[in-house]
C-alpha positions as CSV (number, residue, x, y, z in Angstrom):
1,M,2.9,-40.7,-22.8
2,Q,1.8,-40.7,-18.9
3,T,0.1,-43.3,-16.8
4,A,-3.4,-43.0,-15.3
5,Y,-1.5,-42.9,-11.7
6,D,0.8,-40.2,-13.1
7,L,-2.0,-38.0,-14.2
8,W,-3.9,-38.6,-11.0
9,Q,-1.0,-37.4,-8.9
10,K,-0.9,-34.1,-10.5
11,L,-4.5,-33.5,-10.0
12,P,-4.9,-30.1,-7.9
13,T,-5.0,-30.6,-4.1
14,I,-8.3,-29.2,-2.3
15,L,-8.1,-27.1,0.8
16,P,-11.5,-27.4,2.7
17,T,-12.6,-24.5,4.3
18,G,-13.9,-26.2,7.6
19,S,-17.6,-25.0,6.8
20,P,-19.7,-27.7,5.4
21,N,-21.9,-25.5,3.3
22,I,-19.2,-23.5,1.8
23,D,-17.2,-26.6,1.0
24,R,-20.1,-28.4,-0.8
25,L,-20.2,-25.1,-2.8
26,L,-16.7,-25.3,-3.9
27,H,-16.8,-28.9,-4.5
28,G,-14.9,-29.7,-1.6
29,G,-12.6,-26.3,-1.0
30,F,-10.1,-24.1,-2.7
31,R,-8.0,-25.6,-5.7
32,Q,-4.4,-25.3,-5.7
33,G,-3.0,-23.5,-8.6
34,L,-5.3,-20.8,-9.1
35,L,-6.0,-17.1,-7.9
36,H,-9.1,-17.0,-5.8
37,E,-10.7,-13.8,-4.7
38,I,-13.1,-13.3,-1.8
39,C,-14.9,-9.9,-1.8
40,G,-17.6,-8.4,0.2
41,E,-19.0,-5.7,2.1
42,A,-17.4,-4.7,5.9
43,S,-18.1,-7.5,8.2
44,S,-19.6,-10.1,5.6
45,G,-16.7,-12.7,6.7
46,K,-13.8,-12.1,4.4
47,T,-11.1,-12.0,7.0
48,Q,-12.8,-14.7,9.3
49,L,-12.7,-17.2,6.4
50,C,-9.1,-16.5,5.5
51,L,-8.0,-16.8,9.0
52,Q,-9.8,-20.4,9.1
53,L,-8.2,-21.3,6.0
54,L,-4.9,-20.8,7.5
55,L,-5.5,-23.0,10.2
56,Q,-6.9,-25.5,8.1
57,M,-3.8,-25.7,5.8
58,C,-2.0,-26.2,9.2
59,L,-4.0,-29.2,9.9
60,E,-2.6,-30.7,7.1
61,D,1.0,-30.4,8.2
62,E,1.6,-27.6,5.7
63,A,2.6,-24.1,6.3
64,A,0.8,-21.0,5.1
65,C,1.5,-17.2,4.7
66,Y,-0.7,-14.4,5.6
67,V,-0.2,-10.8,3.9
68,S,-1.9,-8.2,6.0
69,T,-2.5,-4.6,4.8
70,E,-5.0,-3.5,7.3
71,G,-3.4,-3.2,10.9
72,I,-3.1,-5.9,13.5
73,G,-6.7,-6.7,14.5
74,S,-6.7,-9.6,12.4
75,I,-3.5,-11.5,13.9
76,K,-5.5,-11.1,17.5
77,R,-8.3,-12.9,16.1
78,L,-5.9,-15.5,14.3
79,H,-4.5,-16.2,17.9
80,E,-7.9,-16.8,19.5
81,L,-8.9,-19.2,16.7
82,A,-5.7,-20.9,17.0
83,G,-6.5,-21.7,20.5
84,I,-10.0,-22.9,19.4
85,Y,-8.8,-25.1,16.9
86,A,-6.3,-26.7,19.3
87,D,-9.1,-27.6,21.6
88,R,-11.1,-28.9,18.6
89,H,-8.5,-31.3,17.1
90,A,-6.6,-32.2,20.5
91,F,-7.2,-35.9,19.6
92,A,-5.9,-35.7,16.2
93,L,-2.8,-33.6,17.3
94,K,-1.9,-36.1,20.1
95,K,-1.8,-39.0,17.4
96,R,0.2,-36.9,15.0
97,R,2.9,-35.2,17.5
98,R,4.9,-37.1,19.6
99,G,5.0,-35.6,23.3
100,F,2.0,-33.3,22.5
101,T,0.0,-33.0,26.1
102,G,-3.2,-32.0,24.6
103,D,-3.1,-28.4,26.4
104,T,-4.5,-25.3,24.6
105,Q,-1.1,-23.4,24.7
106,S,1.2,-26.1,23.1
107,G,-1.7,-27.1,20.4
108,S,-2.1,-23.1,19.7
109,K,1.6,-23.0,19.3
110,F,1.5,-26.1,16.7
111,F,-0.6,-23.9,14.6
112,L,1.0,-20.6,14.8
113,D,4.3,-22.0,14.3
114,R,3.3,-23.0,10.7
115,I,1.9,-19.4,9.6
116,F,4.2,-16.8,8.4
117,I,2.9,-13.1,8.6
118,E,4.0,-10.2,6.6
119,H,2.5,-6.5,7.0
120,I,2.8,-4.4,3.9
121,Y,1.2,-0.9,3.1
122,E,2.6,-0.1,-0.4
123,I,2.1,-1.5,-3.7
124,D,6.0,-1.5,-4.3
125,E,6.3,-3.6,-1.0
126,L,3.8,-6.2,-2.4
127,I,5.7,-6.6,-5.4
128,G,9.0,-7.2,-4.0
129,L,7.5,-9.7,-1.6
130,L,5.8,-11.3,-4.6
131,Q,9.1,-11.5,-6.9
132,S,11.9,-12.2,-3.9
133,R,11.0,-13.0,-0.3
134,L,7.8,-15.1,-1.3
135,P,9.4,-17.6,-3.6
136,S,12.3,-18.6,-1.0
137,L,9.6,-18.9,1.8
138,L,7.7,-21.2,-0.4
139,T,10.7,-23.3,-1.4
140,Q,12.2,-23.5,2.2
141,K,9.1,-23.5,4.4
142,Q,6.7,-25.7,2.5
143,V,4.2,-23.1,2.1
144,T,1.2,-24.1,0.3
145,L,-1.1,-21.3,1.0
146,V,-0.9,-17.6,0.6
147,V,-3.3,-14.8,1.7
148,I,-3.5,-11.4,1.1
149,D,-5.9,-9.4,3.0
150,S,-6.6,-7.0,1.1
151,I,-5.7,-6.3,-2.1
152,A,-7.8,-3.5,-2.5
153,A,-6.4,-1.5,0.4
154,L,-3.1,-1.1,-1.4
155,F,-4.8,0.9,-4.2
156,R,-6.5,3.5,-2.0
157,P,-5.9,7.0,-2.8
158,E,-3.2,7.7,-0.3
159,S,-1.0,4.6,-1.2
160,T,-1.5,5.4,-5.0
161,K,-0.8,9.2,-5.0
162,S,2.3,8.6,-6.9
163,I,0.1,6.9,-9.9
164,Q,-0.7,9.4,-12.6
165,D,-3.2,7.8,-14.5
166,V,-5.7,4.7,-15.0
167,S,-3.3,2.9,-17.3
168,E,-0.6,2.9,-14.5
169,R,-2.7,1.6,-12.0
170,A,-4.0,-1.2,-14.4
171,R,-0.2,-1.9,-15.5
172,L,0.3,-2.5,-11.6
173,M,-2.6,-4.8,-11.2
174,F,-1.3,-7.0,-14.2
175,Q,2.1,-6.9,-12.8
176,I,0.8,-8.2,-9.5
177,A,-1.4,-10.6,-11.0
178,N,1.2,-12.1,-13.2
179,S,3.5,-12.6,-10.5
180,I,1.0,-14.4,-8.4
181,K,0.1,-16.8,-11.2
182,I,3.7,-17.5,-11.8
183,L,4.1,-18.9,-8.2
184,C,0.6,-20.6,-8.3
185,G,2.1,-22.6,-11.4
186,R,5.4,-23.0,-10.1
187,Y,4.8,-24.1,-6.6
188,N,1.3,-25.4,-6.9
189,V,0.0,-23.0,-4.0
190,V,-3.6,-22.0,-3.1
191,F,-3.5,-18.1,-3.5
192,I,-6.4,-16.0,-2.0
193,V,-6.8,-12.3,-2.1
194,T,-9.7,-10.4,-0.3
195,N,-11.4,-7.4,-2.1
196,Q,-13.7,-4.8,-1.0
197,V,-16.7,-3.4,-2.6
198,S,-18.3,-0.2,-3.4
199,S,-22.1,0.6,-3.5
200,I,-24.0,1.3,-6.7
201,F,-26.5,3.7,-6.2
202,E,-29.9,3.0,-7.9
203,P,-32.7,5.8,-7.1
204,N,-35.6,3.0,-7.8
205,S,-34.2,0.3,-6.0
206,R,-34.8,-0.5,-2.4
207,E,-32.0,-3.0,-2.2
208,N,-28.3,-2.3,-1.7
209,R,-26.1,-3.4,-4.5
210,F,-22.2,-3.5,-4.7
211,K,-19.5,-4.1,-7.0
212,P,-16.0,-5.2,-6.3
213,A,-13.3,-2.5,-6.1
214,L,-10.4,-2.1,-8.7
215,G,-12.8,-2.6,-11.6
216,L,-12.8,-4.7,-14.7
217,S,-8.8,-4.8,-15.0
218,W,-8.3,-6.4,-11.8
219,S,-11.6,-8.7,-12.6
220,N,-9.8,-9.9,-15.6
221,C,-6.8,-11.2,-13.5
222,I,-8.3,-13.6,-11.2
223,H,-9.7,-17.3,-11.9
224,Q,-12.5,-17.3,-9.3
225,R,-14.4,-14.7,-7.5
226,L,-16.6,-15.4,-4.4
227,V,-19.0,-12.7,-3.0
228,L,-19.9,-12.5,0.8
229,S,-22.7,-10.8,2.0
230,R,-24.6,-10.4,5.4
231,D,-28.1,-10.3,6.1
232,A,-28.4,-7.4,8.6
233,D,-31.5,-8.5,10.4
234,T,-30.6,-12.2,10.9
235,E,-26.8,-11.9,10.7
236,E,-26.8,-15.0,8.3
237,R,-24.1,-14.8,6.0
238,H,-24.2,-15.8,2.2
239,V,-21.4,-17.0,-0.4
240,K,-22.1,-16.7,-3.9
241,V,-20.0,-17.9,-7.0
242,A,-19.5,-14.9,-9.2
243,F,-17.4,-16.9,-11.8
244,S,-15.1,-19.8,-11.7
245,P,-13.3,-22.2,-14.2
246,Y,-15.2,-25.3,-12.6
247,I,-18.4,-24.3,-10.6
248,P,-21.5,-22.8,-11.8
249,Q,-22.9,-19.5,-10.3
250,T,-24.5,-21.1,-7.3
251,R,-24.8,-19.7,-3.7
252,A,-24.9,-21.2,-0.2
253,T,-25.3,-19.9,3.6
254,F,-23.0,-19.8,6.3
255,S,-22.5,-18.6,9.7
256,I,-19.9,-17.1,12.0
257,T,-19.3,-17.5,15.8
258,Q,-16.8,-17.1,18.2
259,E,-16.0,-20.8,17.1
260,G,-15.3,-19.9,13.6
261,V,-17.0,-20.1,10.2
262,F,-19.6,-23.0,9.8
């Protein structure tokens, strides 16, 4: 039998996003121990939100891992956001870090030193990362957030030319998802993947409709899916909970500026 205090200590930690509207939608933020997916059309804010989550985790004196599958453009933006976060949270960093002078460069280094970055472009590389190198990183460096941006890019045709049929593709998805869930349970990390969407053509509809990439096989693997969208006229962004084990299907609005996601 366990005491109430023991059970309270085992409750999942919540990682806030830094956006008040999104945090209210998610009942505080992203929970540890779950596989979360953020999907949406191009420029809807998937990568921007993930980069901000990396910095949010560093604010908690924890470390994070960012797995990029689509080039170095997002890394440049991460450096820019680290400087913005350093200025925004300079007072808190001064209280926490002895010898911290409050300048942007040293503050930016505080964040970037806690973010481990991996570039992968093949499915086999991801499986090797999940089963070998990542467990060591989670153990040795106190990494409590892992982001894969994006999972769909690894299944693009040029990366899967050796995969002969749909069943093999599904098998690889289940293998990846199972490896992620093992890490979530064993190390109690927040695990987030981004996913792309494809258009659904409906002749009698004036609205653009989208469906997440990778199909039903992948949808059955994840615990929670958030769908991001962008209003082309107003630049306002929307986030919708498609499904979740603890949040109803609700939605919220947010914005993206040079300063981050709000």
